[in-house]
PDB file of N, CA, C and O in Angstrom:
ATOM      1  N   UNK A   1       0.716  -1.194   0.366  1.00  0.00           N
ATOM      2  CA  UNK A   1      -0.312   0.223   0.098  1.00  0.00           C
ATOM      3  C   UNK A   1       0.675   1.240   0.183  1.00  0.00           C
ATOM      4  O   UNK A   1       1.501   1.415   1.079  1.00  0.00           O
ATOM      5  N   UNK A   2       0.483   1.916  -0.897  1.00  0.00           N
ATOM      6  CA  UNK A   2       1.383   3.404  -0.828  1.00  0.00           C
ATOM      7  C   UNK A   2       0.955   4.294   0.059  1.00  0.00           C
ATOM      8  O   UNK A   2      -0.072   4.081   0.702  1.00  0.00           O
ATOM      9  N   UNK A   3       1.857   5.675   0.251  1.00  0.00           N
ATOM     10  CA  UNK A   3       1.274   6.275   1.360  1.00  0.00           C
ATOM     11  C   UNK A   3       0.588   7.177   1.250  1.00  0.00           C
ATOM     12  O   UNK A   3       0.190   7.910   2.155  1.00  0.00           O
ATOM     13  N   UNK A   4       0.192   7.289  -0.706  1.00  0.00           N
ATOM     14  CA  UNK A   4      -0.685   7.869  -1.264  1.00  0.00           C
ATOM     15  C   UNK A   4      -2.268   7.312  -0.867  1.00  0.00           C
ATOM     16  O   UNK A   4      -3.218   8.064  -0.647  1.00  0.00           O
ATOM     17  N   UNK A   5      -2.302   6.228  -0.839  1.00  0.00           N
ATOM     18  CA  UNK A   5      -3.388   5.140  -0.762  1.00  0.00           C
ATOM     19  C   UNK A   5      -4.224   5.658   0.420  1.00  0.00           C
ATOM     20  O   UNK A   5      -3.739   5.844   1.536  1.00  0.00           O
ATOM     21  N   UNK A   6      -5.104   5.808   0.205  1.00  0.00           N
ATOM     22  CA  UNK A   6      -6.186   6.400   1.353  1.00  0.00           C
ATOM     23  C   UNK A   6      -7.040   5.323   1.972  1.00  0.00           C
ATOM     24  O   UNK A   6      -7.725   4.566   1.285  1.00  0.00           O
ATOM     25  N   UNK A   7      -6.987   5.279   3.172  1.00  0.00           N
ATOM     26  CA  UNK A   7      -7.490   3.912   4.269  1.00  0.00           C
ATOM     27  C   UNK A   7      -8.961   3.881   3.823  1.00  0.00           C
ATOM     28  O   UNK A   7      -9.392   4.932   3.349  1.00  0.00           O
ATOM     29  N   UNK A   8      -9.764   2.871   3.901  1.00  0.00           N
ATOM     30  CA  UNK A   8     -10.737   2.632   3.767  1.00  0.00           C
ATOM     31  C   UNK A   8     -11.566   3.183   4.531  1.00  0.00           C
ATOM     32  O   UNK A   8     -10.921   3.409   5.555  1.00  0.00           O
ATOM     33  N   UNK A   9     -13.000   3.681   4.729  1.00  0.00           N
ATOM     34  CA  UNK A   9     -14.158   4.730   5.129  1.00  0.00           C
ATOM     35  C   UNK A   9     -14.677   3.598   6.282  1.00  0.00           C
ATOM     36  O   UNK A   9     -15.030   2.528   5.785  1.00  0.00           O
ATOM     37  N   UNK A  10     -14.751   3.680   7.499  1.00  0.00           N
ATOM     38  CA  UNK A  10     -15.572   2.484   8.108  1.00  0.00           C
ATOM     39  C   UNK A  10     -16.520   2.016   7.006  1.00  0.00           C
ATOM     40  O   UNK A  10     -16.269   0.933   6.479  1.00  0.00           O
ATOM     41  N   UNK A  11     -17.550   2.695   6.614  1.00  0.00           N
ATOM     42  CA  UNK A  11     -18.376   2.249   5.919  1.00  0.00           C
ATOM     43  C   UNK A  11     -17.850   0.937   5.289  1.00  0.00           C
ATOM     44  O   UNK A  11     -18.133  -0.223   5.588  1.00  0.00           O
ATOM     45  N   UNK A  12     -16.669   1.611   3.955  1.00  0.00           N
ATOM     46  CA  UNK A  12     -15.871   0.803   3.164  1.00  0.00           C
ATOM     47  C   UNK A  12     -15.558  -0.530   3.804  1.00  0.00           C
ATOM     48  O   UNK A  12     -15.515  -1.623   3.239  1.00  0.00           O
ATOM     49  N   UNK A  13     -15.337  -0.242   5.126  1.00  0.00           N
ATOM     50  CA  UNK A  13     -14.500  -1.565   5.785  1.00  0.00           C
ATOM     51  C   UNK A  13     -15.373  -2.387   6.411  1.00  0.00           C
ATOM     52  O   UNK A  13     -14.951  -3.448   6.871  1.00  0.00           O
ATOM     53  N   UNK A  14     -16.617  -2.066   6.521  1.00  0.00           N
ATOM     54  CA  UNK A  14     -17.773  -2.548   7.319  1.00  0.00           C
ATOM     55  C   UNK A  14     -18.421  -3.983   5.533  1.00  0.00           C
ATOM     56  O   UNK A  14     -18.410  -5.205   5.387  1.00  0.00           O
ATOM     57  N   UNK A  15     -18.813  -2.888   4.731  1.00  0.00           N
ATOM     58  CA  UNK A  15     -19.038  -3.245   3.233  1.00  0.00           C
ATOM     59  C   UNK A  15     -17.941  -4.482   3.106  1.00  0.00           C
ATOM     60  O   UNK A  15     -18.278  -5.665   3.079  1.00  0.00           O
ATOM     61  N   UNK A  16     -17.109  -4.196   3.062  1.00  0.00           N
ATOM     62  CA  UNK A  16     -15.723  -5.308   2.344  1.00  0.00           C
ATOM     63  C   UNK A  16     -16.001  -6.605   3.040  1.00  0.00           C
ATOM     64  O   UNK A  16     -16.062  -7.672   2.430  1.00  0.00           O
ATOM     65  N   UNK A  17     -16.155  -6.494   4.235  1.00  0.00           N
ATOM     66  CA  UNK A  17     -16.308  -7.887   5.024  1.00  0.00           C
ATOM     67  C   UNK A  17     -17.005  -8.294   4.571  1.00  0.00           C
ATOM     68  O   UNK A  17     -16.615  -9.439   4.340  1.00  0.00           O
ATOM     69  N   UNK A  18     -18.878  -8.043   3.830  1.00  0.00           N
ATOM     70  CA  UNK A  18     -19.694  -8.376   3.789  1.00  0.00           C
ATOM     71  C   UNK A  18     -19.560  -9.015   2.422  1.00  0.00           C
ATOM     72  O   UNK A  18     -20.318  -9.921   2.074  1.00  0.00           O
ATOM     73  N   UNK A  19     -18.705  -8.598   1.736  1.00  0.00           N
ATOM     74  CA  UNK A  19     -18.398  -8.976  -0.038  1.00  0.00           C
ATOM     75  C   UNK A  19     -17.183 -10.087   0.227  1.00  0.00           C
ATOM     76  O   UNK A  19     -16.989 -11.138  -0.384  1.00  0.00           O
ATOM     77  N   UNK A  20     -16.587  -9.637   1.106  1.00  0.00           N
ATOM     78  CA  UNK A  20     -15.420 -10.625   1.174  1.00  0.00           C
ATOM     79  C   UNK A  20     -16.067 -12.346   1.555  1.00  0.00           C
ATOM     80  O   UNK A  20     -15.765 -13.380   0.959  1.00  0.00           O
ATOM     81  N   UNK A  21     -16.961 -12.199   2.656  1.00  0.00           N
ATOM     82  CA  UNK A  21     -17.670 -13.051   2.988  1.00  0.00           C
ATOM     83  C   UNK A  21     -18.690 -13.761   1.791  1.00  0.00           C
ATOM     84  O   UNK A  21     -18.445 -14.867   1.308  1.00  0.00           O
ATOM     85  N   UNK A  22     -19.785 -12.986   1.433  1.00  0.00           N
ATOM     86  CA  UNK A  22     -20.746 -13.352   0.567  1.00  0.00           C
ATOM     87  C   UNK A  22     -19.774 -13.569  -1.076  1.00  0.00           C
ATOM     88  O   UNK A  22     -20.400 -14.108  -1.988  1.00  0.00           O
ATOM     89  N   UNK A  23     -18.527 -13.201  -1.310  1.00  0.00           N
ATOM     90  CA  UNK A  23     -18.115 -13.624  -2.699  1.00  0.00           C
ATOM     91  C   UNK A  23     -16.927 -14.413  -2.367  1.00  0.00           C
ATOM     92  O   UNK A  23     -16.117 -14.576  -3.280  1.00  0.00           O
ATOM     93  N   UNK A  24     -16.699 -14.887  -1.322  1.00  0.00           N
ATOM     94  CA  UNK A  24     -15.547 -15.589  -1.354  1.00  0.00           C
ATOM     95  C   UNK A  24     -13.969 -15.462  -1.577  1.00  0.00           C
ATOM     96  O   UNK A  24     -13.139 -16.329  -1.851  1.00  0.00           O
ATOM     97  N   UNK A  25     -13.834 -14.045  -1.360  1.00  0.00           N
ATOM     98  CA  UNK A  25     -12.817 -13.708  -2.161  1.00  0.00           C
ATOM     99  C   UNK A  25     -11.895 -12.666  -0.693  1.00  0.00           C
ATOM    100  O   UNK A  25     -12.405 -11.925   0.148  1.00  0.00           O
ATOM    101  N   UNK A  26     -10.536 -13.013  -0.892  1.00  0.00           N
ATOM    102  CA  UNK A  26      -9.934 -12.228   0.468  1.00  0.00           C
ATOM    103  C   UNK A  26      -9.523 -10.767   0.457  1.00  0.00           C
ATOM    104  O   UNK A  26      -9.193 -10.093   1.434  1.00  0.00           O
ATOM    105  N   UNK A  27      -9.604 -10.367  -0.898  1.00  0.00           N
ATOM    106  CA  UNK A  27      -9.652  -9.127  -0.778  1.00  0.00           C
ATOM    107  C   UNK A  27     -10.310  -7.883  -1.656  1.00  0.00           C
ATOM    108  O   UNK A  27     -10.262  -7.933  -2.885  1.00  0.00           O
ATOM    109  N   UNK A  28     -10.896  -6.822  -1.006  1.00  0.00           N
ATOM    110  CA  UNK A  28     -11.851  -6.166  -1.707  1.00  0.00           C
ATOM    111  C   UNK A  28     -11.317  -4.767  -1.866  1.00  0.00           C
ATOM    112  O   UNK A  28     -11.107  -4.171  -0.810  1.00  0.00           O
ATOM    113  N   UNK A  29     -11.039  -4.086  -3.072  1.00  0.00           N
ATOM    114  CA  UNK A  29     -10.618  -2.742  -2.618  1.00  0.00           C
ATOM    115  C   UNK A  29     -12.068  -1.793  -2.898  1.00  0.00           C
ATOM    116  O   UNK A  29     -13.163  -2.254  -3.221  1.00  0.00           O
ATOM    117  N   UNK A  30     -11.770  -0.532  -2.702  1.00  0.00           N
ATOM    118  CA  UNK A  30     -12.733   0.796  -2.988  1.00  0.00           C
ATOM    119  C   UNK A  30     -13.497   0.568  -4.138  1.00  0.00           C
ATOM    120  O   UNK A  30     -14.727   0.600  -4.160  1.00  0.00           O
ATOM    121  N   UNK A  31     -12.542   0.267  -5.392  1.00  0.00           N
ATOM    122  CA  UNK A  31     -12.782   0.680  -6.668  1.00  0.00           C
ATOM    123  C   UNK A  31     -13.073  -0.612  -7.036  1.00  0.00           C
ATOM    124  O   UNK A  31     -12.982  -0.776  -8.253  1.00  0.00           O
ATOM    125  N   UNK A  32     -13.451  -1.772  -6.290  1.00  0.00           N
ATOM    126  CA  UNK A  32     -13.832  -3.252  -6.981  1.00  0.00           C
ATOM    127  C   UNK A  32     -15.651  -2.835  -6.973  1.00  0.00           C
ATOM    128  O   UNK A  32     -16.333  -2.203  -6.166  1.00  0.00           O
ATOM    129  N   UNK A  33     -16.022  -3.607  -8.420  1.00  0.00           N
ATOM    130  CA  UNK A  33     -16.941  -3.325  -8.889  1.00  0.00           C
ATOM    131  C   UNK A  33     -18.011  -4.950  -8.344  1.00  0.00           C
ATOM    132  O   UNK A  33     -17.840  -6.038  -8.893  1.00  0.00           O
ATOM    133  N   UNK A  34     -18.704  -4.794  -7.578  1.00  0.00           N
ATOM    134  CA  UNK A  34     -19.619  -6.293  -6.681  1.00  0.00           C
ATOM    135  C   UNK A  34     -19.983  -7.070  -8.457  1.00  0.00           C
ATOM    136  O   UNK A  34     -19.637  -8.247  -8.558  1.00  0.00           O
ATOM    137  N   UNK A  35     -20.487  -6.564  -9.442  1.00  0.00           N
ATOM    138  CA  UNK A  35     -20.016  -7.587 -10.488  1.00  0.00           C
ATOM    139  C   UNK A  35     -19.124  -8.214 -10.649  1.00  0.00           C
ATOM    140  O   UNK A  35     -19.163  -9.444 -10.604  1.00  0.00           O
ATOM    141  N   UNK A  36     -17.888  -7.407 -10.923  1.00  0.00           N
ATOM    142  CA  UNK A  36     -17.119  -7.909 -11.501  1.00  0.00           C
ATOM    143  C   UNK A  36     -15.597  -8.756 -10.574  1.00  0.00           C
ATOM    144  O   UNK A  36     -14.541  -9.214 -11.012  1.00  0.00           O
ATOM    145  N   UNK A  37     -16.129  -8.656  -9.257  1.00  0.00           N
ATOM    146  CA  UNK A  37     -15.451  -9.693  -8.336  1.00  0.00           C
ATOM    147  C   UNK A  37     -16.431 -11.118  -7.913  1.00  0.00           C
ATOM    148  O   UNK A  37     -16.311 -11.975  -7.038  1.00  0.00           O
ATOM    149  N   UNK A  38     -17.375 -10.895  -8.942  1.00  0.00           N
ATOM    150  CA  UNK A  38     -17.863 -12.189  -9.143  1.00  0.00           C
ATOM    151  C   UNK A  38     -19.382 -12.503  -8.298  1.00  0.00           C
ATOM    152  O   UNK A  38     -20.073 -13.512  -8.152  1.00  0.00           O
ATOM    153  N   UNK A  39     -19.500 -10.854  -7.771  1.00  0.00           N
ATOM    154  CA  UNK A  39     -21.507 -10.794  -7.632  1.00  0.00           C
ATOM    155  C   UNK A  39     -22.206 -11.228  -8.854  1.00  0.00           C
ATOM    156  O   UNK A  39     -21.846 -11.407 -10.018  1.00  0.00           O
ATOM    157  N   UNK A  40     -23.663 -11.376  -8.022  1.00  0.00           N
ATOM    158  CA  UNK A  40     -24.806 -11.565  -9.297  1.00  0.00           C
ATOM    159  C   UNK A  40     -25.861 -11.371  -8.303  1.00  0.00           C
ATOM    160  O   UNK A  40     -25.563 -11.048  -7.153  1.00  0.00           O
ATOM    161  N   UNK A  41     -27.251 -11.571  -8.721  1.00  0.00           N
ATOM    162  CA  UNK A  41     -28.681 -10.873  -8.161  1.00  0.00           C
ATOM    163  C   UNK A  41     -28.790 -11.406  -6.996  1.00  0.00           C
ATOM    164  O   UNK A  41     -29.128 -10.793  -5.984  1.00  0.00           O
ATOM    165  N   UNK A  42     -28.489 -12.676  -7.065  1.00  0.00           N
ATOM    166  CA  UNK A  42     -28.685 -13.645  -5.698  1.00  0.00           C
ATOM    167  C   UNK A  42     -27.783 -13.442  -4.624  1.00  0.00           C
ATOM    168  O   UNK A  42     -28.336 -13.465  -3.524  1.00  0.00           O
ATOM    169  N   UNK A  43     -26.391 -13.224  -4.614  1.00  0.00           N
ATOM    170  CA  UNK A  43     -25.582 -12.183  -3.978  1.00  0.00           C
ATOM    171  C   UNK A  43     -26.031 -10.826  -3.706  1.00  0.00           C
ATOM    172  O   UNK A  43     -25.403 -10.326  -2.772  1.00  0.00           O
ATOM    173  N   UNK A  44     -26.757 -10.204  -4.127  1.00  0.00           N
ATOM    174  CA  UNK A  44     -26.550  -8.802  -4.052  1.00  0.00           C
ATOM    175  C   UNK A  44     -27.787  -9.059  -3.413  1.00  0.00           C
ATOM    176  O   UNK A  44     -27.792  -8.303  -2.441  1.00  0.00           O
ATOM    177  N   UNK A  45     -29.092  -9.868  -3.430  1.00  0.00           N
ATOM    178  CA  UNK A  45     -30.396  -9.705  -2.532  1.00  0.00           C
ATOM    179  C   UNK A  45     -29.725 -10.379  -1.256  1.00  0.00           C
ATOM    180  O   UNK A  45     -30.348  -9.786  -0.375  1.00  0.00           O
ATOM    181  N   UNK A  46     -28.948 -11.146  -0.660  1.00  0.00           N
ATOM    182  CA  UNK A  46     -28.124 -11.540   0.297  1.00  0.00           C
ATOM    183  C   UNK A  46     -27.387 -10.699   0.591  1.00  0.00           C
ATOM    184  O   UNK A  46     -27.108 -10.922   1.769  1.00  0.00           O
ATOM    185  N   UNK A  47     -26.754  -9.644   0.190  1.00  0.00           N
ATOM    186  CA  UNK A  47     -25.850  -8.554   0.186  1.00  0.00           C
ATOM    187  C   UNK A  47     -26.627  -7.476   0.911  1.00  0.00           C
ATOM    188  O   UNK A  47     -26.080  -6.907   1.854  1.00  0.00           O
ATOM    189  N   UNK A  48     -28.376  -7.010   0.398  1.00  0.00           N
ATOM    190  CA  UNK A  48     -29.360  -6.193   0.546  1.00  0.00           C
ATOM    191  C   UNK A  48     -29.584  -6.403   2.000  1.00  0.00           C
ATOM    192  O   UNK A  48     -29.337  -5.590   2.891  1.00  0.00           O
ATOM    193  N   UNK A  49     -30.268  -8.035   2.173  1.00  0.00           N
ATOM    194  CA  UNK A  49     -30.345  -8.590   3.699  1.00  0.00           C
ATOM    195  C   UNK A  49     -29.731  -7.976   4.504  1.00  0.00           C
ATOM    196  O   UNK A  49     -30.117  -7.003   5.152  1.00  0.00           O
ATOM    197  N   UNK A  50     -28.432  -8.644   4.534  1.00  0.00           N
ATOM    198  CA  UNK A  50     -27.362  -7.925   5.658  1.00  0.00           C
ATOM    199  C   UNK A  50     -27.259  -6.874   5.776  1.00  0.00           C
ATOM    200  O   UNK A  50     -27.697  -6.511   6.867  1.00  0.00           O
ATOM    201  N   UNK A  51     -26.690  -5.719   4.893  1.00  0.00           N
ATOM    202  CA  UNK A  51     -26.926  -4.475   5.370  1.00  0.00           C
ATOM    203  C   UNK A  51     -28.417  -4.326   6.094  1.00  0.00           C
ATOM    204  O   UNK A  51     -28.446  -3.720   7.164  1.00  0.00           O
ATOM    205  N   UNK A  52     -29.418  -4.754   5.656  1.00  0.00           N
ATOM    206  CA  UNK A  52     -30.750  -4.436   6.511  1.00  0.00           C
ATOM    207  C   UNK A  52     -30.697  -5.008   7.258  1.00  0.00           C
ATOM    208  O   UNK A  52     -31.125  -4.184   8.067  1.00  0.00           O
ATOM    209  N   UNK A  53     -30.453  -6.165   8.045  1.00  0.00           N
ATOM    210  CA  UNK A  53     -30.282  -6.445   9.617  1.00  0.00           C
ATOM    211  C   UNK A  53     -29.515  -5.602  10.186  1.00  0.00           C
ATOM    212  O   UNK A  53     -29.941  -4.836  11.050  1.00  0.00           O
ATOM    213  N   UNK A  54     -28.114  -5.617   9.738  1.00  0.00           N
ATOM    214  CA  UNK A  54     -27.137  -4.775  10.374  1.00  0.00           C
ATOM    215  C   UNK A  54     -27.235  -3.120  10.531  1.00  0.00           C
ATOM    216  O   UNK A  54     -27.111  -2.454  11.559  1.00  0.00           O
ATOM    217  N   UNK A  55     -27.434  -2.790   9.507  1.00  0.00           N
ATOM    218  CA  UNK A  55     -27.251  -1.519   9.462  1.00  0.00           C
ATOM    219  C   UNK A  55     -28.995  -1.020   9.638  1.00  0.00           C
ATOM    220  O   UNK A  55     -29.160   0.136  10.028  1.00  0.00           O
ATOM    221  N   UNK A  56     -29.649  -1.459   9.492  1.00  0.00           N
ATOM    222  CA  UNK A  56     -31.292  -1.147   9.358  1.00  0.00           C
ATOM    223  C   UNK A  56     -31.291  -0.255   7.743  1.00  0.00           C
ATOM    224  O   UNK A  56     -32.247   0.511   7.615  1.00  0.00           O
ATOM    225  N   UNK A  57     -30.665  -0.295   6.990  1.00  0.00           N
ATOM    226  CA  UNK A  57     -30.607   0.312   5.794  1.00  0.00           C
ATOM    227  C   UNK A  57     -31.509  -0.404   4.475  1.00  0.00           C
ATOM    228  O   UNK A  57     -31.399  -1.613   4.273  1.00  0.00           O
ATOM    229  N   UNK A  58     -32.122   0.185   3.882  1.00  0.00           N
ATOM    230  CA  UNK A  58     -32.600  -0.663   2.615  1.00  0.00           C
ATOM    231  C   UNK A  58     -31.856  -0.031   1.419  1.00  0.00           C
ATOM    232  O   UNK A  58     -31.941   1.154   1.097  1.00  0.00           O
ATOM    233  N   UNK A  59     -31.397  -0.613   1.038  1.00  0.00           N
ATOM    234  CA  UNK A  59     -30.490  -0.195  -0.153  1.00  0.00           C
ATOM    235  C   UNK A  59     -31.247  -0.761  -1.305  1.00  0.00           C
ATOM    236  O   UNK A  59     -32.096  -1.608  -1.030  1.00  0.00           O
ATOM    237  N   UNK A  60     -31.057  -0.393  -2.672  1.00  0.00           N
ATOM    238  CA  UNK A  60     -31.778  -0.927  -3.695  1.00  0.00           C
ATOM    239  C   UNK A  60     -30.864  -1.748  -4.290  1.00  0.00           C
ATOM    240  O   UNK A  60     -29.635  -1.807  -4.281  1.00  0.00           O
ATOM    241  N   UNK A  61     -31.500  -2.197  -4.667  1.00  0.00           N
ATOM    242  CA  UNK A  61     -30.544  -3.597  -6.376  1.00  0.00           C
ATOM    243  C   UNK A  61     -29.564  -2.610  -6.729  1.00  0.00           C
ATOM    244  O   UNK A  61     -28.371  -2.630  -6.428  1.00  0.00           O
ATOM    245  N   UNK A  62     -30.231  -1.674  -7.452  1.00  0.00           N
ATOM    246  CA  UNK A  62     -29.566  -1.091  -8.258  1.00  0.00           C
ATOM    247  C   UNK A  62     -28.129  -0.215  -7.986  1.00  0.00           C
ATOM    248  O   UNK A  62     -27.203  -0.024  -8.774  1.00  0.00           O
ATOM    249  N   UNK A  63     -28.300   0.277  -6.488  1.00  0.00           N
ATOM    250  CA  UNK A  63     -26.952   0.569  -5.838  1.00  0.00           C
ATOM    251  C   UNK A  63     -26.177  -0.552  -5.720  1.00  0.00           C
ATOM    252  O   UNK A  63     -25.025  -0.160  -5.901  1.00  0.00           O
ATOM    253  N   UNK A  64     -26.171  -1.758  -5.512  1.00  0.00           N
ATOM    254  CA  UNK A  64     -25.375  -2.659  -5.026  1.00  0.00           C
ATOM    255  C   UNK A  64     -24.910  -2.910  -6.200  1.00  0.00           C
ATOM    256  O   UNK A  64     -24.194  -3.894  -6.016  1.00  0.00           O
ATOM    257  N   UNK A  65     -24.860  -2.601  -7.442  1.00  0.00           N
ATOM    258  CA  UNK A  65     -24.112  -3.371  -8.888  1.00  0.00           C
ATOM    259  C   UNK A  65     -23.472  -1.996  -9.154  1.00  0.00           C
ATOM    260  O   UNK A  65     -23.737  -1.442 -10.220  1.00  0.00           O
ATOM    261  N   UNK A  66     -22.777  -1.494  -8.406  1.00  0.00           N
ATOM    262  CA  UNK A  66     -21.406  -0.750  -8.379  1.00  0.00           C
ATOM    263  C   UNK A  66     -20.243  -1.166  -7.152  1.00  0.00           C
ATOM    264  O   UNK A  66     -20.019  -2.005  -6.280  1.00  0.00           O
ATOM    265  N   UNK A  67     -19.715   0.029  -7.753  1.00  0.00           N
ATOM    266  CA  UNK A  67     -18.097   0.027  -6.836  1.00  0.00           C
ATOM    267  C   UNK A  67     -18.188  -0.183  -5.169  1.00  0.00           C
ATOM    268  O   UNK A  67     -19.157   0.434  -4.728  1.00  0.00           O
ATOM    269  N   UNK A  68     -17.582  -0.753  -4.335  1.00  0.00           N
ATOM    270  CA  UNK A  68     -17.468  -0.822  -2.610  1.00  0.00           C
ATOM    271  C   UNK A  68     -17.492   0.833  -2.550  1.00  0.00           C
ATOM    272  O   UNK A  68     -18.199   1.121  -1.585  1.00  0.00           O
ATOM    273  N   UNK A  69     -17.117   1.762  -3.045  1.00  0.00           N
ATOM    274  CA  UNK A  69     -17.156   3.121  -2.644  1.00  0.00           C
ATOM    275  C   UNK A  69     -18.308   3.672  -2.985  1.00  0.00           C
ATOM    276  O   UNK A  69     -18.891   4.317  -2.114  1.00  0.00           O
ATOM    277  N   UNK A  70     -18.744   3.588  -3.954  1.00  0.00           N
ATOM    278  CA  UNK A  70     -20.020   4.057  -4.063  1.00  0.00           C
ATOM    279  C   UNK A  70     -20.866   3.273  -3.267  1.00  0.00           C
ATOM    280  O   UNK A  70     -21.705   3.929  -2.650  1.00  0.00           O
ATOM    281  N   UNK A  71     -20.894   1.813  -3.069  1.00  0.00           N
ATOM    282  CA  UNK A  71     -21.809   1.513  -2.249  1.00  0.00           C
ATOM    283  C   UNK A  71     -21.837   1.831  -0.853  1.00  0.00           C
ATOM    284  O   UNK A  71     -22.769   1.720  -0.057  1.00  0.00           O
ATOM    285  N   UNK A  72     -21.037   2.113  -0.736  1.00  0.00           N
ATOM    286  CA  UNK A  72     -20.556   2.827   0.908  1.00  0.00           C
ATOM    287  C   UNK A  72     -21.464   4.291   0.727  1.00  0.00           C
ATOM    288  O   UNK A  72     -22.533   4.631   1.235  1.00  0.00           O
ATOM    289  N   UNK A  73     -20.683   4.884  -0.081  1.00  0.00           N
ATOM    290  CA  UNK A  73     -21.944   6.515  -0.083  1.00  0.00           C
ATOM    291  C   UNK A  73     -23.013   6.478   0.047  1.00  0.00           C
ATOM    292  O   UNK A  73     -23.691   7.395   0.509  1.00  0.00           O
ATOM    293  N   UNK A  74     -23.460   5.295  -0.370  1.00  0.00           N
ATOM    294  CA  UNK A  74     -24.990   5.079  -0.647  1.00  0.00           C
ATOM    295  C   UNK A  74     -25.844   4.899   1.101  1.00  0.00           C
ATOM    296  O   UNK A  74     -26.897   5.276   1.617  1.00  0.00           O
ATOM    297  N   UNK A  75     -24.522   4.027   1.543  1.00  0.00           N
ATOM    298  CA  UNK A  75     -25.018   3.715   2.488  1.00  0.00           C
ATOM    299  C   UNK A  75     -24.942   4.754   3.803  1.00  0.00           C
ATOM    300  O   UNK A  75     -25.700   4.838   4.769  1.00  0.00           O
ATOM    301  N   UNK A  76     -23.808   5.469   3.486  1.00  0.00           N
ATOM    302  CA  UNK A  76     -23.526   6.694   4.572  1.00  0.00           C
ATOM    303  C   UNK A  76     -24.794   7.831   4.444  1.00  0.00           C
ATOM    304  O   UNK A  76     -25.460   8.191   5.415  1.00  0.00           O
ATOM    305  N   UNK A  77     -25.013   8.374   2.908  1.00  0.00           N
ATOM    306  CA  UNK A  77     -26.272   9.233   2.682  1.00  0.00           C
ATOM    307  C   UNK A  77     -27.688   8.454   3.547  1.00  0.00           C
ATOM    308  O   UNK A  77     -28.360   9.051   4.387  1.00  0.00           O
ATOM    309  N   UNK A  78     -27.851   7.464   3.247  1.00  0.00           N
ATOM    310  CA  UNK A  78     -29.190   6.653   4.099  1.00  0.00           C
ATOM    311  C   UNK A  78     -28.710   6.533   5.593  1.00  0.00           C
ATOM    312  O   UNK A  78     -29.469   5.937   6.357  1.00  0.00           O
ATOM    313  N   UNK A  79     -27.607   7.005   6.059  1.00  0.00           N
ATOM    314  CA  UNK A  79     -27.585   7.150   7.703  1.00  0.00           C
ATOM    315  C   UNK A  79     -28.046   7.987   8.041  1.00  0.00           C
ATOM    316  O   UNK A  79     -28.965   8.215   8.829  1.00  0.00           O
ATOM    317  N   UNK A  80     -26.989   8.931   7.038  1.00  0.00           N
ATOM    318  CA  UNK A  80     -27.505  10.441   7.877  1.00  0.00           C
ATOM    319  C   UNK A  80     -28.550  10.778   7.247  1.00  0.00           C
ATOM    320  O   UNK A  80     -28.811  11.933   7.580  1.00  0.00           O
ATOM    321  N   UNK A  81     -29.316  10.382   6.491  1.00  0.00           N
ATOM    322  CA  UNK A  81     -30.969  10.529   6.216  1.00  0.00           C
ATOM    323  C   UNK A  81     -32.005  10.068   7.157  1.00  0.00           C
ATOM    324  O   UNK A  81     -33.121  10.543   7.368  1.00  0.00           O
ATOM    325  N   UNK A  82     -31.351   8.937   7.740  1.00  0.00           N
ATOM    326  CA  UNK A  82     -32.028   8.325   8.742  1.00  0.00           C
ATOM    327  C   UNK A  82     -32.091   8.417  10.176  1.00  0.00           C
ATOM    328  O   UNK A  82     -32.562   7.647  11.014  1.00  0.00           O
ATOM    329  N   UNK A  83     -31.316   9.904  10.308  1.00  0.00           N
ATOM    330  CA  UNK A  83     -31.170  10.160  11.427  1.00  0.00           C
ATOM    331  C   UNK A  83     -32.259  11.646  11.795  1.00  0.00           C
ATOM    332  O   UNK A  83     -32.568  12.524  10.989  1.00  0.00           O
ATOM    333  N   UNK A  84     -32.701  11.538  13.362  1.00  0.00           N
ATOM    334  CA  UNK A  84     -33.651  12.644  13.134  1.00  0.00           C
ATOM    335  C   UNK A  84     -32.394  14.220  13.139  1.00  0.00           C
ATOM    336  O   UNK A  84     -31.227  14.397  13.489  1.00  0.00           O
ATOM    337  N   UNK A  85     -33.479  15.057  12.544  1.00  0.00           N
ATOM    338  CA  UNK A  85     -32.725  16.192  12.682  1.00  0.00           C
ATOM    339  C   UNK A  85     -33.214  17.055  13.883  1.00  0.00           C
ATOM    340  O   UNK A  85     -33.960  16.557  14.726  1.00  0.00           O
ATOM    341  N   UNK A  86     -32.772  18.412  13.967  1.00  0.00           N
ATOM    342  CA  UNK A  86     -33.092  19.305  15.034  1.00  0.00           C
ATOM    343  C   UNK A  86     -32.232  19.191  16.427  1.00  0.00           C
ATOM    344  O   UNK A  86     -32.479  19.944  17.369  1.00  0.00           O
TER     345      UNK A  86
END
């Protein structure tokens, strides 16, 4: 890892663990695309269920067919939107 490589965000790290478990891969990078590292619609459904169970977030299937960093950004946005304002 180079000095210029940013550390994954907490959400990226959490989701990377889910991806590693579901996809059976050792390493997931922020730029990795779900479909390109072995994902499919059944695994995306399982991922969506895991995110909802663990984080209480309902992520659309279309949002899961993306890079790890993009999925993490969607989850972070949903978390912010779910918090009460004021």
